[in-house]
PyMOL Python script that loads the backbone (N, CA, C, O; Angstrom):
from pymol import cmd

cmd.read_pdbstr("""\
ATOM      1  N   MET A   1     -31.920 -20.472   5.266  1.00  0.00           N
ATOM      2  CA  MET A   1     -31.898 -20.799   3.974  1.00  0.00           C
ATOM      3  C   MET A   1     -32.836 -21.780   3.195  1.00  0.00           C
ATOM      4  O   MET A   1     -32.822 -22.953   3.570  1.00  0.00           O
ATOM      5  N   ALA A   2     -33.291 -21.585   2.612  1.00  0.00           N
ATOM      6  CA  ALA A   2     -33.822 -22.674   1.379  1.00  0.00           C
ATOM      7  C   ALA A   2     -32.815 -22.939   0.725  1.00  0.00           C
ATOM      8  O   ALA A   2     -31.870 -22.152   0.757  1.00  0.00           O
ATOM      9  N   ALA A   3     -32.751 -24.152  -0.064  1.00  0.00           N
ATOM     10  CA  ALA A   3     -31.721 -24.352  -0.992  1.00  0.00           C
ATOM     11  C   ALA A   3     -32.277 -23.726  -2.083  1.00  0.00           C
ATOM     12  O   ALA A   3     -33.463 -23.783  -2.407  1.00  0.00           O
ATOM     13  N   GLY A   4     -31.095 -22.919  -2.839  1.00  0.00           N
ATOM     14  CA  GLY A   4     -31.604 -21.888  -4.024  1.00  0.00           C
ATOM     15  C   GLY A   4     -31.930 -20.377  -3.545  1.00  0.00           C
ATOM     16  O   GLY A   4     -32.169 -19.612  -4.480  1.00  0.00           O
ATOM     17  N   GLU A   5     -31.970 -19.916  -2.474  1.00  0.00           N
ATOM     18  CA  GLU A   5     -33.078 -18.756  -1.888  1.00  0.00           C
ATOM     19  C   GLU A   5     -32.223 -17.389  -2.079  1.00  0.00           C
ATOM     20  O   GLU A   5     -32.588 -16.269  -1.723  1.00  0.00           O
ATOM     21  N   TYR A   6     -31.269 -17.656  -2.583  1.00  0.00           N
ATOM     22  CA  TYR A   6     -30.089 -16.338  -2.812  1.00  0.00           C
ATOM     23  C   TYR A   6     -29.571 -16.938  -4.035  1.00  0.00           C
ATOM     24  O   TYR A   6     -28.390 -17.241  -3.865  1.00  0.00           O
ATOM     25  N   LEU A   7     -29.994 -17.230  -5.204  1.00  0.00           N
ATOM     26  CA  LEU A   7     -29.643 -18.010  -6.135  1.00  0.00           C
ATOM     27  C   LEU A   7     -30.190 -17.489  -7.691  1.00  0.00           C
ATOM     28  O   LEU A   7     -31.412 -17.572  -7.814  1.00  0.00           O
ATOM     29  N   TRP A   8     -29.555 -17.042  -8.713  1.00  0.00           N
ATOM     30  CA  TRP A   8     -30.145 -16.549  -9.631  1.00  0.00           C
ATOM     31  C   TRP A   8     -29.304 -17.209 -10.649  1.00  0.00           C
ATOM     32  O   TRP A   8     -28.080 -17.111 -10.554  1.00  0.00           O
ATOM     33  N   GLN A   9     -30.048 -18.121 -11.977  1.00  0.00           N
ATOM     34  CA  GLN A   9     -29.495 -19.091 -13.224  1.00  0.00           C
ATOM     35  C   GLN A   9     -29.099 -18.183 -14.120  1.00  0.00           C
ATOM     36  O   GLN A   9     -29.593 -18.648 -15.147  1.00  0.00           O
ATOM     37  N   PRO A  10     -28.455 -17.045 -14.481  1.00  0.00           N
ATOM     38  CA  PRO A  10     -28.312 -16.469 -16.119  1.00  0.00           C
ATOM     39  C   PRO A  10     -27.295 -17.604 -16.535  1.00  0.00           C
ATOM     40  O   PRO A  10     -26.590 -18.357 -15.863  1.00  0.00           O
ATOM     41  N   SER A  11     -27.527 -17.406 -18.221  1.00  0.00           N
ATOM     42  CA  SER A  11     -26.885 -18.556 -18.978  1.00  0.00           C
ATOM     43  C   SER A  11     -25.311 -18.604 -18.850  1.00  0.00           C
ATOM     44  O   SER A  11     -24.751 -19.526 -19.442  1.00  0.00           O
ATOM     45  N   ALA A  12     -24.558 -17.731 -18.157  1.00  0.00           N
ATOM     46  CA  ALA A  12     -23.472 -17.483 -18.162  1.00  0.00           C
ATOM     47  C   ALA A  12     -22.858 -18.416 -16.960  1.00  0.00           C
ATOM     48  O   ALA A  12     -21.677 -18.755 -16.891  1.00  0.00           O
ATOM     49  N   GLY A  13     -23.986 -18.796 -15.939  1.00  0.00           N
ATOM     50  CA  GLY A  13     -23.681 -19.317 -14.737  1.00  0.00           C
ATOM     51  C   GLY A  13     -24.182 -18.845 -13.837  1.00  0.00           C
ATOM     52  O   GLY A  13     -24.668 -17.731 -14.032  1.00  0.00           O
ATOM     53  N   PRO A  14     -24.306 -19.444 -12.456  1.00  0.00           N
ATOM     54  CA  PRO A  14     -25.428 -18.874 -11.157  1.00  0.00           C
ATOM     55  C   PRO A  14     -24.751 -17.375 -10.657  1.00  0.00           C
ATOM     56  O   PRO A  14     -23.562 -17.186 -10.914  1.00  0.00           O
ATOM     57  N   THR A  15     -25.417 -16.472 -10.044  1.00  0.00           N
ATOM     58  CA  THR A  15     -25.348 -15.259  -9.536  1.00  0.00           C
ATOM     59  C   THR A  15     -25.810 -15.332  -8.049  1.00  0.00           C
ATOM     60  O   THR A  15     -26.990 -15.264  -7.707  1.00  0.00           O
ATOM     61  N   VAL A  16     -24.838 -15.466  -7.271  1.00  0.00           N
ATOM     62  CA  VAL A  16     -25.141 -16.031  -5.606  1.00  0.00           C
ATOM     63  C   VAL A  16     -25.040 -14.578  -4.961  1.00  0.00           C
ATOM     64  O   VAL A  16     -24.290 -13.740  -5.461  1.00  0.00           O
ATOM     65  N   PHE A  17     -25.895 -14.272  -3.720  1.00  0.00           N
ATOM     66  CA  PHE A  17     -26.204 -13.407  -2.715  1.00  0.00           C
ATOM     67  C   PHE A  17     -25.838 -13.964  -1.467  1.00  0.00           C
ATOM     68  O   PHE A  17     -26.838 -14.185  -0.783  1.00  0.00           O
ATOM     69  N   ALA A  18     -24.649 -14.309  -0.854  1.00  0.00           N
ATOM     70  CA  ALA A  18     -24.384 -14.699   0.094  1.00  0.00           C
ATOM     71  C   ALA A  18     -23.408 -14.268   1.456  1.00  0.00           C
ATOM     72  O   ALA A  18     -22.189 -14.382   1.586  1.00  0.00           O
ATOM     73  N   PRO A  19     -24.363 -13.766   2.342  1.00  0.00           N
ATOM     74  CA  PRO A  19     -23.832 -13.173   3.121  1.00  0.00           C
ATOM     75  C   PRO A  19     -22.410 -13.584   3.940  1.00  0.00           C
ATOM     76  O   PRO A  19     -22.564 -14.587   4.636  1.00  0.00           O
ATOM     77  N   PHE A  20     -21.432 -13.159   3.973  1.00  0.00           N
ATOM     78  CA  PHE A  20     -20.150 -13.726   5.264  1.00  0.00           C
ATOM     79  C   PHE A  20     -21.051 -13.872   6.736  1.00  0.00           C
ATOM     80  O   PHE A  20     -22.189 -13.417   6.855  1.00  0.00           O
ATOM     81  N   LYS A  21     -20.365 -14.541   7.744  1.00  0.00           N
ATOM     82  CA  LYS A  21     -20.459 -14.364   8.946  1.00  0.00           C
ATOM     83  C   LYS A  21     -19.854 -12.864   9.569  1.00  0.00           C
ATOM     84  O   LYS A  21     -18.898 -12.297   9.042  1.00  0.00           O
ATOM     85  N   ALA A  22     -20.280 -12.544  10.285  1.00  0.00           N
ATOM     86  CA  ALA A  22     -19.601 -11.300  11.023  1.00  0.00           C
ATOM     87  C   ALA A  22     -18.143 -11.437  11.200  1.00  0.00           C
ATOM     88  O   ALA A  22     -17.356 -10.570  10.819  1.00  0.00           O
ATOM     89  N   ASP A  23     -17.764 -12.612  11.824  1.00  0.00           N
ATOM     90  CA  ASP A  23     -16.574 -12.843  12.387  1.00  0.00           C
ATOM     91  C   ASP A  23     -15.931 -13.304  11.230  1.00  0.00           C
ATOM     92  O   ASP A  23     -15.074 -14.134  11.530  1.00  0.00           O
ATOM     93  N   THR A  24     -16.007 -13.094  10.024  1.00  0.00           N
ATOM     94  CA  THR A  24     -14.948 -13.906   8.804  1.00  0.00           C
ATOM     95  C   THR A  24     -14.148 -13.252   8.752  1.00  0.00           C
ATOM     96  O   THR A  24     -14.390 -12.049   8.851  1.00  0.00           O
ATOM     97  N   ASP A  25     -12.819 -13.695   8.575  1.00  0.00           N
ATOM     98  CA  ASP A  25     -11.327 -13.122   7.874  1.00  0.00           C
ATOM     99  C   ASP A  25     -11.345 -13.717   6.557  1.00  0.00           C
ATOM    100  O   ASP A  25     -10.431 -14.406   6.103  1.00  0.00           O
ATOM    101  N   TYR A  26     -12.361 -13.440   5.993  1.00  0.00           N
ATOM    102  CA  TYR A  26     -11.815 -13.652   4.620  1.00  0.00           C
ATOM    103  C   TYR A  26     -12.106 -11.939   3.862  1.00  0.00           C
ATOM    104  O   TYR A  26     -11.755 -11.577   2.739  1.00  0.00           O
ATOM    105  N   LEU A  27     -12.846 -11.131   4.911  1.00  0.00           N
ATOM    106  CA  LEU A  27     -12.539  -9.644   4.495  1.00  0.00           C
ATOM    107  C   LEU A  27     -11.909  -8.885   5.711  1.00  0.00           C
ATOM    108  O   LEU A  27     -11.590  -9.456   6.754  1.00  0.00           O
ATOM    109  N   ALA A  28     -11.790  -7.808   5.524  1.00  0.00           N
ATOM    110  CA  ALA A  28     -11.232  -6.931   6.565  1.00  0.00           C
ATOM    111  C   ALA A  28     -12.072  -6.556   7.370  1.00  0.00           C
ATOM    112  O   ALA A  28     -13.083  -5.986   6.958  1.00  0.00           O
ATOM    113  N   HIS A  29     -11.873  -6.774   8.682  1.00  0.00           N
ATOM    114  CA  HIS A  29     -13.090  -6.166   9.246  1.00  0.00           C
ATOM    115  C   HIS A  29     -13.749  -4.992   9.291  1.00  0.00           C
ATOM    116  O   HIS A  29     -14.783  -5.104   9.948  1.00  0.00           O
ATOM    117  N   ASP A  30     -13.601  -4.098   8.933  1.00  0.00           N
ATOM    118  CA  ASP A  30     -13.733  -2.576   9.006  1.00  0.00           C
ATOM    119  C   ASP A  30     -14.932  -2.609   7.486  1.00  0.00           C
ATOM    120  O   ASP A  30     -15.529  -1.568   7.213  1.00  0.00           O
ATOM    121  N   LYS A  31     -15.144  -3.817   6.668  1.00  0.00           N
ATOM    122  CA  LYS A  31     -15.389  -3.617   5.360  1.00  0.00           C
ATOM    123  C   LYS A  31     -16.768  -4.633   5.653  1.00  0.00           C
ATOM    124  O   LYS A  31     -16.651  -5.469   6.549  1.00  0.00           O
ATOM    125  N   GLN A  32     -18.039  -4.552   4.907  1.00  0.00           N
ATOM    126  CA  GLN A  32     -19.241  -5.178   5.049  1.00  0.00           C
ATOM    127  C   GLN A  32     -19.788  -5.904   3.875  1.00  0.00           C
ATOM    128  O   GLN A  32     -20.915  -6.398   3.848  1.00  0.00           O
ATOM    129  N   TRP A  33     -18.860  -5.942   2.834  1.00  0.00           N
ATOM    130  CA  TRP A  33     -19.589  -6.548   1.646  1.00  0.00           C
ATOM    131  C   TRP A  33     -18.152  -6.693   0.599  1.00  0.00           C
ATOM    132  O   TRP A  33     -17.147  -5.986   0.663  1.00  0.00           O
ATOM    133  N   MET A  34     -18.394  -7.738  -0.278  1.00  0.00           N
ATOM    134  CA  MET A  34     -17.460  -7.778  -1.558  1.00  0.00           C
ATOM    135  C   MET A  34     -18.181  -8.061  -2.678  1.00  0.00           C
ATOM    136  O   MET A  34     -19.151  -8.817  -2.635  1.00  0.00           O
ATOM    137  N   LEU A  35     -17.696  -7.375  -3.973  1.00  0.00           N
ATOM    138  CA  LEU A  35     -18.766  -7.658  -5.106  1.00  0.00           C
ATOM    139  C   LEU A  35     -17.913  -8.903  -6.101  1.00  0.00           C
ATOM    140  O   LEU A  35     -17.095  -8.426  -6.887  1.00  0.00           O
ATOM    141  N   ASN A  36     -18.019 -10.006  -6.105  1.00  0.00           N
ATOM    142  CA  ASN A  36     -17.133 -11.197  -6.846  1.00  0.00           C
ATOM    143  C   ASN A  36     -18.021 -11.153  -8.533  1.00  0.00           C
ATOM    144  O   ASN A  36     -19.075 -11.722  -8.815  1.00  0.00           O
ATOM    145  N   LEU A  37     -17.147 -10.268  -9.439  1.00  0.00           N
ATOM    146  CA  LEU A  37     -17.286 -10.614 -10.627  1.00  0.00           C
ATOM    147  C   LEU A  37     -16.678 -11.889 -11.601  1.00  0.00           C
ATOM    148  O   LEU A  37     -15.460 -12.058 -11.654  1.00  0.00           O
ATOM    149  N   ARG A  38     -17.647 -12.802 -12.394  1.00  0.00           N
ATOM    150  CA  ARG A  38     -16.970 -13.583 -13.594  1.00  0.00           C
ATOM    151  C   ARG A  38     -16.289 -12.614 -14.265  1.00  0.00           C
ATOM    152  O   ARG A  38     -16.612 -11.442 -14.461  1.00  0.00           O
ATOM    153  N   VAL A  39     -15.151 -13.311 -14.656  1.00  0.00           N
ATOM    154  CA  VAL A  39     -14.357 -12.803 -15.853  1.00  0.00           C
ATOM    155  C   VAL A  39     -14.227 -14.109 -16.704  1.00  0.00           C
ATOM    156  O   VAL A  39     -14.480 -15.282 -16.429  1.00  0.00           O
ATOM    157  N   THR A  40     -13.713 -13.465 -17.905  1.00  0.00           N
ATOM    158  CA  THR A  40     -12.922 -14.363 -19.004  1.00  0.00           C
ATOM    159  C   THR A  40     -12.047 -13.540 -19.066  1.00  0.00           C
ATOM    160  O   THR A  40     -12.056 -12.348 -18.759  1.00  0.00           O
ATOM    161  N   ASP A  41     -10.619 -14.704 -19.809  1.00  0.00           N
ATOM    162  CA  ASP A  41      -9.345 -14.118 -19.730  1.00  0.00           C
ATOM    163  C   ASP A  41      -8.888 -13.082 -18.588  1.00  0.00           C
ATOM    164  O   ASP A  41      -8.725 -11.868 -18.708  1.00  0.00           O
ATOM    165  N   LEU A  42      -8.729 -13.864 -17.483  1.00  0.00           N
ATOM    166  CA  LEU A  42      -8.156 -12.758 -16.298  1.00  0.00           C
ATOM    167  C   LEU A  42      -7.275 -12.240 -16.857  1.00  0.00           C
ATOM    168  O   LEU A  42      -7.271 -11.020 -17.022  1.00  0.00           O
ATOM    169  N   ASP A  43      -6.185 -13.120 -17.344  1.00  0.00           N
ATOM    170  CA  ASP A  43      -4.746 -12.527 -17.758  1.00  0.00           C
ATOM    171  C   ASP A  43      -5.191 -11.109 -18.260  1.00  0.00           C
ATOM    172  O   ASP A  43      -4.858 -10.058 -17.712  1.00  0.00           O
ATOM    173  N   GLU A  44      -6.001 -11.216 -19.395  1.00  0.00           N
ATOM    174  CA  GLU A  44      -5.758 -10.015 -20.265  1.00  0.00           C
ATOM    175  C   GLU A  44      -6.373  -8.714 -19.353  1.00  0.00           C
ATOM    176  O   GLU A  44      -5.851  -7.608 -19.502  1.00  0.00           O
ATOM    177  N   LEU A  45      -7.371  -8.872 -18.515  1.00  0.00           N
ATOM    178  CA  LEU A  45      -8.122  -7.925 -17.429  1.00  0.00           C
ATOM    179  C   LEU A  45      -6.934  -7.698 -16.683  1.00  0.00           C
ATOM    180  O   LEU A  45      -6.689  -6.493 -16.639  1.00  0.00           O
ATOM    181  N   LEU A  46      -6.264  -8.262 -16.196  1.00  0.00           N
ATOM    182  CA  LEU A  46      -5.145  -8.102 -15.120  1.00  0.00           C
ATOM    183  C   LEU A  46      -4.235  -7.180 -16.005  1.00  0.00           C
ATOM    184  O   LEU A  46      -4.003  -6.114 -15.435  1.00  0.00           O
ATOM    185  N   ALA A  47      -3.680  -7.292 -17.193  1.00  0.00           N
ATOM    186  CA  ALA A  47      -3.324  -6.253 -17.633  1.00  0.00           C
ATOM    187  C   ALA A  47      -3.687  -4.886 -17.961  1.00  0.00           C
ATOM    188  O   ALA A  47      -3.007  -3.917 -17.621  1.00  0.00           O
ATOM    189  N   LYS A  48      -4.693  -4.821 -18.581  1.00  0.00           N
ATOM    190  CA  LYS A  48      -5.572  -3.630 -18.231  1.00  0.00           C
ATOM    191  C   LYS A  48      -5.581  -3.039 -17.398  1.00  0.00           C
ATOM    192  O   LYS A  48      -5.234  -1.880 -17.626  1.00  0.00           O
ATOM    193  N   LEU A  49      -5.857  -3.280 -16.313  1.00  0.00           N
ATOM    194  CA  LEU A  49      -6.219  -2.402 -14.947  1.00  0.00           C
ATOM    195  C   LEU A  49      -4.518  -2.316 -14.479  1.00  0.00           C
ATOM    196  O   LEU A  49      -4.254  -1.299 -13.838  1.00  0.00           O
ATOM    197  N   ARG A  50      -3.523  -3.124 -14.692  1.00  0.00           N
ATOM    198  CA  ARG A  50      -2.147  -2.429 -14.186  1.00  0.00           C
ATOM    199  C   ARG A  50      -1.890  -1.216 -15.012  1.00  0.00           C
ATOM    200  O   ARG A  50      -1.721  -0.100 -14.520  1.00  0.00           O
ATOM    201  N   ALA A  51      -1.863  -1.522 -16.514  1.00  0.00           N
ATOM    202  CA  ALA A  51      -1.814  -0.473 -17.127  1.00  0.00           C
ATOM    203  C   ALA A  51      -2.755   0.992 -17.171  1.00  0.00           C
ATOM    204  O   ALA A  51      -2.683   1.969 -17.917  1.00  0.00           O
ATOM    205  N   ALA A  52      -3.432   0.749 -16.311  1.00  0.00           N
ATOM    206  CA  ALA A  52      -4.558   1.901 -15.620  1.00  0.00           C
ATOM    207  C   ALA A  52      -3.999   2.302 -14.462  1.00  0.00           C
ATOM    208  O   ALA A  52      -4.425   3.339 -13.956  1.00  0.00           O
ATOM    209  N   GLY A  53      -2.770   1.447 -13.713  1.00  0.00           N
ATOM    210  CA  GLY A  53      -2.682   2.297 -12.437  1.00  0.00           C
ATOM    211  C   GLY A  53      -3.380   1.472 -11.181  1.00  0.00           C
ATOM    212  O   GLY A  53      -3.296   1.913 -10.035  1.00  0.00           O
ATOM    213  N   ILE A  54      -4.146   0.113 -11.519  1.00  0.00           N
ATOM    214  CA  ILE A  54      -4.917  -0.221 -10.432  1.00  0.00           C
ATOM    215  C   ILE A  54      -4.478  -1.340  -9.564  1.00  0.00           C
ATOM    216  O   ILE A  54      -4.578  -2.470 -10.043  1.00  0.00           O
ATOM    217  N   GLU A  55      -3.953  -1.191  -8.228  1.00  0.00           N
ATOM    218  CA  GLU A  55      -3.581  -2.050  -7.696  1.00  0.00           C
ATOM    219  C   GLU A  55      -4.241  -3.762  -7.564  1.00  0.00           C
ATOM    220  O   GLU A  55      -5.283  -4.206  -7.081  1.00  0.00           O
ATOM    221  N   ILE A  56      -3.612  -4.104  -7.930  1.00  0.00           N
ATOM    222  CA  ILE A  56      -3.872  -5.885  -7.641  1.00  0.00           C
ATOM    223  C   ILE A  56      -3.658  -6.903  -6.965  1.00  0.00           C
ATOM    224  O   ILE A  56      -2.579  -7.470  -7.133  1.00  0.00           O
ATOM    225  N   THR A  57      -4.550  -7.401  -6.068  1.00  0.00           N
ATOM    226  CA  THR A  57      -3.839  -8.709  -5.215  1.00  0.00           C
ATOM    227  C   THR A  57      -4.134  -9.894  -6.024  1.00  0.00           C
ATOM    228  O   THR A  57      -5.120 -10.125  -6.724  1.00  0.00           O
ATOM    229  N   THR A  58      -3.105 -10.591  -5.798  1.00  0.00           N
ATOM    230  CA  THR A  58      -3.539 -12.166  -6.447  1.00  0.00           C
ATOM    231  C   THR A  58      -2.338 -13.465  -5.250  1.00  0.00           C
ATOM    232  O   THR A  58      -1.152 -13.180  -5.081  1.00  0.00           O
ATOM    233  N   LYS A  59      -2.761 -14.339  -4.811  1.00  0.00           N
ATOM    234  CA  LYS A  59      -2.193 -15.107  -4.481  1.00  0.00           C
ATOM    235  C   LYS A  59      -2.562 -16.712  -4.776  1.00  0.00           C
ATOM    236  O   LYS A  59      -3.700 -17.145  -4.957  1.00  0.00           O
ATOM    237  N   ALA A  60      -1.094 -17.633  -4.782  1.00  0.00           N
ATOM    238  CA  ALA A  60      -1.765 -19.039  -5.185  1.00  0.00           C
ATOM    239  C   ALA A  60      -2.448 -19.938  -4.684  1.00  0.00           C
ATOM    240  O   ALA A  60      -2.733 -20.997  -5.242  1.00  0.00           O
ATOM    241  N   GLU A  61      -2.855 -19.513  -3.310  1.00  0.00           N
ATOM    242  CA  GLU A  61      -3.315 -20.240  -2.858  1.00  0.00           C
ATOM    243  C   GLU A  61      -4.993 -20.118  -3.239  1.00  0.00           C
ATOM    244  O   GLU A  61      -5.700 -21.111  -3.074  1.00  0.00           O
ATOM    245  N   TRP A  62      -5.602 -18.781  -3.779  1.00  0.00           N
ATOM    246  CA  TRP A  62      -6.555 -18.647  -3.934  1.00  0.00           C
ATOM    247  C   TRP A  62      -7.328 -19.637  -4.836  1.00  0.00           C
ATOM    248  O   TRP A  62      -8.435 -20.150  -4.679  1.00  0.00           O
ATOM    249  N   ASP A  63      -6.054 -19.799  -6.221  1.00  0.00           N
ATOM    250  CA  ASP A  63      -6.739 -20.671  -7.241  1.00  0.00           C
ATOM    251  C   ASP A  63      -6.272 -21.843  -7.302  1.00  0.00           C
ATOM    252  O   ASP A  63      -5.151 -22.113  -6.871  1.00  0.00           O
ATOM    253  N   SER A  64      -7.181 -22.843  -7.929  1.00  0.00           N
ATOM    254  CA  SER A  64      -7.415 -24.401  -7.958  1.00  0.00           C
ATOM    255  C   SER A  64      -7.831 -24.686  -9.208  1.00  0.00           C
ATOM    256  O   SER A  64      -8.491 -23.846  -9.820  1.00  0.00           O
ATOM    257  N   PRO A  65      -7.502 -25.944  -9.795  1.00  0.00           N
ATOM    258  CA  PRO A  65      -7.873 -26.440 -10.942  1.00  0.00           C
ATOM    259  C   PRO A  65      -9.357 -26.538 -10.840  1.00  0.00           C
ATOM    260  O   PRO A  65      -9.853 -26.648 -11.961  1.00  0.00           O
ATOM    261  N   GLU A  66     -10.596 -26.536  -9.475  1.00  0.00           N
ATOM    262  CA  GLU A  66     -11.398 -27.353  -9.310  1.00  0.00           C
ATOM    263  C   GLU A  66     -12.366 -25.718  -9.290  1.00  0.00           C
ATOM    264  O   GLU A  66     -13.404 -25.621  -9.945  1.00  0.00           O
ATOM    265  N   THR A  67     -11.801 -24.501  -8.413  1.00  0.00           N
ATOM    266  CA  THR A  67     -12.964 -23.402  -8.330  1.00  0.00           C
ATOM    267  C   THR A  67     -12.322 -22.324  -9.786  1.00  0.00           C
ATOM    268  O   THR A  67     -13.068 -21.485 -10.290  1.00  0.00           O
ATOM    269  N   GLY A  68     -10.972 -22.522 -10.259  1.00  0.00           N
ATOM    270  CA  GLY A  68     -10.707 -21.319 -11.253  1.00  0.00           C
ATOM    271  C   GLY A  68      -9.397 -20.310 -10.323  1.00  0.00           C
ATOM    272  O   GLY A  68      -8.659 -20.676  -9.408  1.00  0.00           O
ATOM    273  N   ARG A  69      -9.500 -19.098 -10.934  1.00  0.00           N
ATOM    274  CA  ARG A  69      -8.385 -18.291 -10.592  1.00  0.00           C
ATOM    275  C   ARG A  69      -9.152 -16.686 -10.216  1.00  0.00           C
ATOM    276  O   ARG A  69     -10.185 -16.292 -10.759  1.00  0.00           O
ATOM    277  N   PHE A  70      -8.458 -16.007  -9.290  1.00  0.00           N
ATOM    278  CA  PHE A  70      -8.694 -15.217  -8.765  1.00  0.00           C
ATOM    279  C   PHE A  70      -7.920 -14.049  -8.282  1.00  0.00           C
ATOM    280  O   PHE A  70      -6.808 -14.165  -7.767  1.00  0.00           O
ATOM    281  N   ALA A  71      -8.480 -13.014  -8.443  1.00  0.00           N
ATOM    282  CA  ALA A  71      -7.361 -11.590  -8.613  1.00  0.00           C
ATOM    283  C   ALA A  71      -8.620 -10.966  -7.690  1.00  0.00           C
ATOM    284  O   ALA A  71      -9.804 -11.292  -7.781  1.00  0.00           O
ATOM    285  N   ARG A  72      -7.879  -9.714  -6.534  1.00  0.00           N
ATOM    286  CA  ARG A  72      -8.988  -8.922  -6.094  1.00  0.00           C
ATOM    287  C   ARG A  72      -8.262  -7.101  -6.126  1.00  0.00           C
ATOM    288  O   ARG A  72      -7.168  -6.653  -5.783  1.00  0.00           O
ATOM    289  N   ILE A  73      -9.112  -6.664  -6.525  1.00  0.00           N
ATOM    290  CA  ILE A  73      -8.888  -5.294  -6.562  1.00  0.00           C
ATOM    291  C   ILE A  73     -10.003  -4.383  -5.582  1.00  0.00           C
ATOM    292  O   ILE A  73     -10.704  -4.934  -4.733  1.00  0.00           O
ATOM    293  N   HIS A  74     -10.026  -3.292  -5.782  1.00  0.00           N
ATOM    294  CA  HIS A  74     -11.080  -2.337  -4.677  1.00  0.00           C
ATOM    295  C   HIS A  74     -11.544  -1.026  -4.952  1.00  0.00           C
ATOM    296  O   HIS A  74     -10.732  -0.102  -5.002  1.00  0.00           O
ATOM    297  N   ASP A  75     -12.605  -0.860  -5.114  1.00  0.00           N
ATOM    298  CA  ASP A  75     -13.263   0.498  -5.276  1.00  0.00           C
ATOM    299  C   ASP A  75     -12.617   1.615  -4.549  1.00  0.00           C
ATOM    300  O   ASP A  75     -11.739   1.536  -3.689  1.00  0.00           O
ATOM    301  N   PRO A  76     -13.207   2.692  -5.043  1.00  0.00           N
ATOM    302  CA  PRO A  76     -12.610   3.791  -4.312  1.00  0.00           C
ATOM    303  C   PRO A  76     -12.987   4.151  -2.493  1.00  0.00           C
ATOM    304  O   PRO A  76     -12.331   4.857  -1.727  1.00  0.00           O
ATOM    305  N   ASP A  77     -14.048   3.507  -2.264  1.00  0.00           N
ATOM    306  CA  ASP A  77     -13.753   3.386  -1.205  1.00  0.00           C
ATOM    307  C   ASP A  77     -13.040   2.073   0.003  1.00  0.00           C
ATOM    308  O   ASP A  77     -13.235   1.887   1.204  1.00  0.00           O
ATOM    309  N   GLY A  78     -12.135   1.334  -1.066  1.00  0.00           N
ATOM    310  CA  GLY A  78     -11.366   0.604  -0.590  1.00  0.00           C
ATOM    311  C   GLY A  78     -12.388  -1.139  -0.322  1.00  0.00           C
ATOM    312  O   GLY A  78     -11.838  -2.191   0.004  1.00  0.00           O
ATOM    313  N   ASN A  79     -13.623  -1.003  -0.527  1.00  0.00           N
ATOM    314  CA  ASN A  79     -14.312  -2.146  -0.298  1.00  0.00           C
ATOM    315  C   ASN A  79     -13.538  -3.317  -1.420  1.00  0.00           C
ATOM    316  O   ASN A  79     -13.406  -2.983  -2.597  1.00  0.00           O
ATOM    317  N   PRO A  80     -13.213  -4.236  -1.102  1.00  0.00           N
ATOM    318  CA  PRO A  80     -12.947  -5.318  -2.099  1.00  0.00           C
ATOM    319  C   PRO A  80     -13.670  -5.687  -3.657  1.00  0.00           C
ATOM    320  O   PRO A  80     -14.840  -5.363  -3.862  1.00  0.00           O
ATOM    321  N   ILE A  81     -13.117  -6.162  -4.371  1.00  0.00           N
ATOM    322  CA  ILE A  81     -13.834  -6.435  -5.680  1.00  0.00           C
ATOM    323  C   ILE A  81     -13.076  -7.560  -6.081  1.00  0.00           C
ATOM    324  O   ILE A  81     -11.849  -7.506  -6.156  1.00  0.00           O
ATOM    325  N   GLU A  82     -13.991  -8.978  -6.445  1.00  0.00           N
ATOM    326  CA  GLU A  82     -12.965  -9.969  -6.435  1.00  0.00           C
ATOM    327  C   GLU A  82     -13.386 -10.229  -8.064  1.00  0.00           C
ATOM    328  O   GLU A  82     -14.547  -9.983  -8.392  1.00  0.00           O
ATOM    329  N   LEU A  83     -12.668 -10.603  -8.817  1.00  0.00           N
ATOM    330  CA  LEU A  83     -12.192 -10.949 -10.029  1.00  0.00           C
ATOM    331  C   LEU A  83     -12.279 -12.541  -9.941  1.00  0.00           C
ATOM    332  O   LEU A  83     -11.565 -13.224  -9.206  1.00  0.00           O
ATOM    333  N   TRP A  84     -13.463 -13.124 -10.976  1.00  0.00           N
ATOM    334  CA  TRP A  84     -12.749 -14.730 -10.620  1.00  0.00           C
ATOM    335  C   TRP A  84     -12.995 -15.078 -12.123  1.00  0.00           C
ATOM    336  O   TRP A  84     -13.847 -14.449 -12.752  1.00  0.00           O
ATOM    337  N   GLU A  85     -12.317 -15.996 -12.664  1.00  0.00           N
ATOM    338  CA  GLU A  85     -12.507 -16.586 -13.841  1.00  0.00           C
ATOM    339  C   GLU A  85     -12.506 -18.277 -13.800  1.00  0.00           C
ATOM    340  O   GLU A  85     -11.523 -18.984 -13.580  1.00  0.00           O
ATOM    341  N   PRO A  86     -13.680 -18.657 -14.032  1.00  0.00           N
ATOM    342  CA  PRO A  86     -13.985 -20.166 -13.537  1.00  0.00           C
ATOM    343  C   PRO A  86     -12.983 -21.020 -14.664  1.00  0.00           C
ATOM    344  O   PRO A  86     -12.523 -20.745 -15.772  1.00  0.00           O
ATOM    345  N   PRO A  87     -12.908 -22.290 -13.681  1.00  0.00           N
ATOM    346  CA  PRO A  87     -12.057 -23.377 -14.475  1.00  0.00           C
ATOM    347  C   PRO A  87     -12.333 -23.277 -16.276  1.00  0.00           C
ATOM    348  O   PRO A  87     -13.198 -22.501 -16.681  1.00  0.00           O
ATOM    349  N   ALA A  88     -11.762 -23.874 -16.975  1.00  0.00           N
ATOM    350  CA  ALA A  88     -12.138 -23.912 -18.342  1.00  0.00           C
ATOM    351  C   ALA A  88     -12.967 -25.058 -18.156  1.00  0.00           C
ATOM    352  O   ALA A  88     -13.578 -25.539 -19.110  1.00  0.00           O
TER     353      ALA A  88
END
""", "prot")
cmd.dss("prot")
cmd.show_as("cartoon", "prot")
cmd.util.cbc("prot")
cmd.orient("prot")
């Protein structure tokens, strides 16, 4: 893959299309893709999702000052949707 081949640079930051390896442990083995959405104010969004009854997964090891904060929800078919708040 050439540098930047799967990269689109909108004003808010890069959009990347990057497949995971078939043997990744980042996704459930029965899932083939994950959508990762950049968000602002992750805490506010998570409060709204919880109020709507949506199950949310967070893990302290997903978050770091260098990469930001993450949470995961799932679509009705069980595909993961990762919510990412970049570092300030």
